[in-house]
C-alpha positions in Angstrom: -34.1 27.1 54.2 -34.1 24.5 56.9 -34.8 20.8 56.3 -38.2 21.2 57.9 -39.1 24.2 55.8 -38.0 22.4 52.6 -39.9 19.2 53.3 -43.0 21.1 54.4 -42.8 23.5 51.4 -46.2 23.7 49.6 -44.7 23.1 46.2 -42.8 20.0 47.4 -45.9 18.6 49.2 -48.1 19.2 46.1 -45.4 17.5 43.9 -45.4 14.6 46.4 -49.2 14.4 46.1 -49.1 14.2 42.3 -46.6 11.3 42.6 -48.7 9.5 45.3 -51.9 9.6 43.3 -50.5 7.7 40.3 -52.3 4.4 39.6 -54.5 4.8 42.7 -57.0 7.4 41.7 -59.6 4.7 41.7 -59.5 4.8 45.6 -62.2 7.0 47.1 -59.7 8.3 49.8 -57.1 9.3 47.1 -59.7 10.8 44.8 -61.2 12.8 47.7 -57.8 14.2 48.8 -56.7 15.1 45.3 -60.1 16.7 44.5 -59.2 19.4 47.1 -55.5 19.0 46.6 -54.5 22.6 46.9 -56.4 23.1 50.2 -55.3 19.8 51.6 -51.6 20.4 50.9 -51.9 23.9 52.5 -53.5 22.3 55.6 -50.9 19.6 55.8 -48.1 22.2 55.6 -49.7 24.2 58.5 -50.0 21.0 60.6 -46.4 20.0 60.0 -45.0 23.5 60.6 -47.1 24.0 63.8 -46.4 20.5 65.2 -50.1 19.5 65.1 -49.6 16.8 62.5 -50.6 13.3 63.6 -50.1 10.0 61.8 -53.4 8.4 60.9 -54.7 4.9 61.4 -53.3 2.1 59.1 -55.3 -0.3 57.0 -53.9 -3.9 57.3 -54.6 -6.5 54.7 -53.0 -9.5 52.9 -51.9 -9.9 49.3 -51.2 -13.3 47.8 -49.2 -12.4 44.7 -46.3 -13.1 44.2 -46.6 -14.6 47.7 -48.7 -14.1 50.9 -47.7 -10.9 52.6 -49.2 -8.6 55.2 -49.5 -5.0 53.9 -49.9 -2.1 56.3 -51.4 0.6 54.1 -50.8 4.3 54.9 -53.5 6.9 54.3 -53.0 9.3 51.4 -52.2 12.3 53.6 -49.4 10.5 55.4 -48.1 9.1 52.1 -47.8 12.7 50.8 -45.8 13.8 53.8 -43.5 10.7 53.7 -42.9 11.1 50.0 -41.8 14.7 50.5 -39.7 13.7 53.5 -37.9 11.0 51.4 -37.5 12.9 48.2 -36.4 16.1 49.8 -34.1 14.8 52.5 -34.1 11.2 53.8 -33.2 9.3 50.6 -30.1 11.4 49.9 -28.9 11.1 53.5 -29.6 7.5 54.0 -28.3 6.1 50.7 -25.0 7.9 50.8 -23.2 4.9 52.3 -25.0 2.2 50.2 -22.9 -0.1 48.1 -23.6 -0.4 44.4 -25.0 -3.9 44.7 -27.7 -2.8 47.2 -30.4 -2.9 44.5 -33.9 -2.3 45.9 -36.1 0.8 46.1 -33.7 3.3 44.6 -33.8 5.5 41.5 -32.2 3.7 38.6 -32.3 0.3 40.4 -34.9 -2.4 41.1 -35.5 -6.0 40.2 -34.2 -5.8 36.6 -31.0 -4.1 37.9 -30.5 -6.8 40.6 -30.9 -9.6 38.1 -28.4 -8.1 35.8 -25.9 -7.6 38.6 -26.3 -11.3 39.6 -25.8 -12.3 35.9 -22.7 -10.1 35.7 -21.2 -11.5 38.9 -21.7 -15.1 37.7 -20.1 -14.3 34.3 -17.1 -12.6 36.0 -16.7 -15.5 38.4 -16.7 -17.9 35.5 -13.9 -16.0 33.7 -11.7 -16.3 36.8 -12.7 -19.7 38.2 -14.9 -21.5 35.8 -17.5 -23.7 37.4 -15.3 -24.4 40.4 -17.3 -22.4 43.0 -20.2 -22.2 45.3 -23.2 -19.9 46.0 -24.9 -19.1 49.2 -28.4 -17.7 48.9 -29.5 -16.0 52.1 -33.0 -14.8 53.2 -34.0 -13.2 56.5 -36.9 -14.7 58.3 -39.9 -12.2 58.4 -37.6 -9.3 57.7 -40.2 -6.5 57.8 -42.2 -8.1 60.6 -39.3 -8.8 63.0 -37.0 -5.8 62.7 -36.9 -4.1 66.2 -37.9 -0.4 66.2 -34.7 0.4 68.2 -32.5 -1.1 65.5 -34.3 0.8 62.7 -34.1 4.1 64.7 -30.4 3.5 65.3 -29.8 2.9 61.5 -31.5 6.3 60.8 -29.8 8.2 63.6 -26.4 7.1 62.3 -27.2 8.6 58.8 -29.5 11.5 59.6 -28.1 14.6 61.3 -31.2 16.8 61.3 -33.1 16.5 64.6 -36.5 17.3 63.2 -36.2 14.8 60.3 -35.0 12.1 62.7 -37.8 12.8 65.2 -40.4 12.5 62.4 -38.9 9.3 61.1 -38.7 7.8 64.6 -42.4 8.7 65.0 -43.2 6.8 61.8 -41.2 3.8 62.9 -42.8 3.6 66.3 -46.3 4.0 64.8 -46.2 0.4 63.6 -47.7 -1.5 66.5 -49.8 -4.1 64.6 -47.6 -7.1 65.3 -47.6 -9.5 68.2 -44.7 -7.4 69.7 -45.5 -3.7 69.2 -41.8 -2.9 69.5 -41.0 -4.8 66.3 -42.0 -4.8 62.7 -42.8 -2.1 60.1 -45.3 -2.0 57.3 -44.6 -3.0 53.7 -46.8 -0.2 52.4 -44.7 2.8 53.5 -41.9 4.4 51.4 -40.1 5.5 54.6 -39.9 2.0 56.0 -38.7 0.5 52.8 -35.9 3.0 52.7 -35.1 2.3 56.4 -35.1 -1.5 55.8 -32.4 -1.0 53.2 -30.3 0.9 55.7 -30.7 -1.7 58.5 -28.6 -4.2 56.5 -26.1 -1.6 55.1 -23.5 -2.5 57.7 -23.9 -6.1 56.8 -23.2 -5.2 53.1 -20.0 -3.5 54.1 -19.0 -6.4 56.3 -19.5 -8.8 53.5 -17.6 -6.7 50.9 -14.9 -5.2 53.0 -14.2 -7.5 55.9 -15.1 -10.8 54.5 -13.8 -9.8 51.0 -16.6 -11.3 49.0 -16.2 -9.8 45.5 -19.3 -11.3 43.9 -22.3 -10.2 46.0 -25.7 -8.8 45.3 -28.6 -7.9 47.6 -32.3 -7.1 47.0 -33.8 -6.0 50.3 -33.4 -9.1 52.5 -32.5 -11.6 49.7 -28.7 -11.7 49.1 -26.3 -13.9 47.3 -22.6 -14.6 47.8 -20.3 -16.4 45.3 -16.9 -17.8 46.2 -14.5 -20.6 45.2 -14.5 -22.1 48.7 -17.4 -23.9 50.2 -15.8 -23.9 53.6 -15.2 -20.1 53.5 -18.9 -19.5 52.5 -19.9 -21.6 55.5 -17.7 -19.4 57.7 -19.3 -16.3 56.2 -22.8 -17.5 56.8 -22.0 -18.2 60.5 -20.3 -14.8 60.9 -23.2 -12.9 59.1 -25.7 -14.9 61.3 -24.0 -13.7 64.4 -24.2 -10.1 63.2 -27.8 -10.5 62.3 -28.5 -11.8 65.8 -27.1 -8.5 67.2 -29.8 -6.8 65.1 -32.6 -9.1 66.4 -32.8 -10.9 63.1 -32.1 -14.4 61.9 -31.7 -16.4 58.7 -34.7 -18.3 57.2 -33.5 -21.9 57.6 -35.7 -23.0 54.7 -34.6 -20.4 52.2 -30.9 -20.0 53.1 -29.0 -22.5 51.0 -25.4 -23.3 50.0 -24.8 -25.2 46.7 -22.4 -25.5 43.8 -22.5 -22.7 41.2 -23.3 -25.4 38.6 -26.8 -25.7 40.0 -29.5 -23.2 39.0 -30.2 -20.4 41.4 -33.6 -18.9 42.0 -33.7 -15.2 42.4 -36.5 -12.6 41.9 -38.7 -14.9 39.9 -36.1 -16.3 37.6 -33.8 -19.3 37.5 -30.2 -18.5 36.7 -28.0 -21.3 35.3 -24.3 -20.9 34.5 -23.4 -23.1 31.5 -20.0 -24.8 30.8 -19.3 -22.0 28.3 -19.9 -19.2 30.8 -23.3 -18.2 29.5 -26.0 -17.4 32.0 -29.4 -18.8 31.1 -32.3 -16.9 32.7 -35.8 -18.5 32.7 -39.0 -17.7 34.5 -39.6 -20.1 37.4 -42.2 -22.8 36.6 -44.4 -21.8 39.5 -44.5 -18.3 38.2 -45.6 -19.5 34.8 -48.4 -21.6 36.4 -49.5 -18.5 38.4 -49.5 -16.4 35.3 -51.7 -18.9 33.5 -54.2 -19.0 36.3 -54.3 -15.2 36.5 -54.9 -14.8 32.8 -57.8 -17.3 32.9 -59.3 -15.3 35.8 -59.0 -12.0 34.0 -60.7 -13.4 30.9 -63.5 -14.6 33.1 -63.8 -11.1 34.6 -64.0 -9.7 31.1 -66.8 -12.2 30.3 -68.7 -10.8 33.3 -68.1 -7.2 32.2 -65.8 -6.3 35.2 -62.9 -5.7 32.7 -62.6 -5.0 29.0 -60.4 -6.8 26.4 -57.9 -3.9 26.2 -57.2 -4.1 30.0 -56.6 -7.9 29.8 -54.4 -7.5 26.8 -52.3 -5.0 28.7 -51.9 -7.5 31.6 -50.6 -10.1 29.1 -48.2 -7.7 27.5 -46.9 -6.7 30.9 -46.2 -10.4 31.7 -44.6 -11.0 28.3 -42.3 -8.0 28.8 -41.3 -9.4 32.1 -40.5 -12.8 30.7 -38.6 -11.3 27.8 -35.9 -10.2 30.3 -34.8 -13.8 30.3 -34.2 -16.6 27.7 -37.9 -17.3 27.4 -38.8 -16.9 23.7 -40.4 -20.3 23.4 -42.3 -19.8 26.7 -43.7 -16.5 25.5 -44.9 -18.1 22.2 -46.5 -20.9 24.3 -48.2 -18.4 26.5 -49.4 -16.4 23.5 -51.0 -19.5 22.2 -52.6 -20.3 25.6 -53.9 -16.7 25.8 -55.4 -16.9 22.3 -57.1 -20.2 23.1 -58.7 -18.6 26.2 -60.5 -16.1 24.1 -61.3 -18.7 21.5 -62.9 -20.9 24.1 -64.9 -17.9 25.4 -66.1 -17.1 21.9 -67.1 -20.7 21.3 -69.2 -20.9 24.5 -70.9 -17.6 23.8 
């Protein structure tokens, strides 16, 4: 069976549809596609095999949690194809060369994995060098919005040998023309583009680990951290990495890229990490995240008051936040938020 036949196989497309519908069945477009799922998957297979398949129009909107971002949403039909393409070929081919500390959008990895890797690196560094070291926290300016299509295609071509799979992936990349420059940028709402964006910086990962010799390194998409004893050497690394990024049409965010002593807390993926004099790493939820969570809970209780949500749904949201906070040393914070949440309902009952 060829790659095309495997990706376009009815069973694989149907399985992809079942995955894509999770948590979004409230959308009319998804519900409509799934209602006639067997027929739609057969039609999609025929279109793909005959070469008549065309990528549909995107829906562009903004989200504001955890920060303002532009989302380019893919229609359900295209998501089904992209899921099958990734699960049955692309992911295996593209991730072969990834380093262990490339943490985003991969099975068995994610934000929790990335935080644990940073914590592990800080502890290992302490055992060797104590608190005599520095950290450089790097962030790429508008990573998804500024990546040239030619760079993304080159990253795929280097890792994908099948011509049909490459052609379809290239077509997906070049379909993102919503930016000021239509030859740059890819949407955040596509599984394929998230995988490709991981690959774009793969050579940078190997440069840092193998050529620059940085042992303590972790990356989550375009946020990455280097730890070393020498401030001067980290400065050199930053300049060298910056030169390589320029070759890719990318650049550091001046505001978010910082160099500081390892004694200072480092902010990464919603938590503050502080290395103590005994080598323990203290993880706490960032204050701005706590404020945002309080405001969100208050809004959800108001929605419940108006009948737009029920108590069980709001409780699940609070439990989800508490589970997230429990990943760090936040027991007092969770108790405080529990009291705050209880008082929200108490105030509501009082006014009623």
